[in-house]
C-alpha positions, 0 to 999 in steps of 0.5 A: 508789161507782162512779168515772167517769173523763171525760178532758176535753179541752175543760176550757178552754171553758165550753159544750163544755167544761162544759156538755157534760161536764155532758151527758155526766155525767148519763147517769151517775147515782150516779157520782163524776165525776174529771175529767182533762185532760192537754192545759191546765192552764187548766181551767175550775171546773166546779162538779162533779166531782173534778180529777186530774193523773193517771188514777185507779182508775175504773169507766168511761172517757169521751174527749170532744171537743177542739180539738186533733188526733189527726193533729197528735200532741202529747207528752200524748196519748202518756198518753191511748193508754197509758190506752186500751191497758191499761184493763179498764173500759168505755170510750167515746169522742166525736168526738177520743175516738173518733179517739183510741182507734182510733190507740192500738189501731192505726189511722190518722186523716187531716185533711180538706181542709174541716170538716165542721160539720152534722147528717148521718145514720148508717147501723147496720150493722143498718140502723138509721139516726140524724140525729146532729151532727158537727163535725170536720176529722179523720178515721178511715180505719182502725179499728186493732183496732176494728170499724166499725158505723156510717158516714155519707155525709161519714165512712165510719168514723163508729161503731166497737166493739171485738170483745172489749173494752168499748169503744165510739166515735162520731164524732159528738157525742150530748153537743151536745144542744140546751140545749148549742148555744143556751148556747155561743151566749149564752156566745160559744163559737159564732158565730151563723154557725156555730150555724146549721149545725145548724139545729134541733140535733136528734139522734136518739140521745143519750149513753145510746142511742149509746154505752152501749146494747147 
């Protein structure tokens, strides 16, 4: 069986952790799911996947978003960076994952004065445009080895891919589908005011379309 390693950096949260990861793994059918949360021991029981204490052999890796910040480096991030630099399997990064992949591969990340939380249009190099959900304060300002293939007005480096390795990253949250946002409101992960920032929360590209497609 194929194995999916999720670097689960919101493992302590009910909605954007459990429900967000559930949405991600839905796009990897027939994969055994491994969950690695190096940033905390306070993890939720997802009732799916296998919790592991260190990376294991796998066929694909996804690094999720996080409430931590690449611009405010913590020791556990070194372990994630080592995984990024040494893995040979397809690697995908979402939000924090996008940032730490670029950082680990020679790039730079800075913290903006204000948080960005809204639906914004992403323009790809081929002219394609897509409305996607952003919520972040750190920004990649130098992609390092990664190549920029999509930008937004507020975020010049919004989508990247590696020129020679199977790595792709997005600053936005394709896993934050409507059902995840509604659940985040119900369980208290998000306030009504925060939820209202995203309007109808309809995104053009899901996890498969934004990360897994060629």
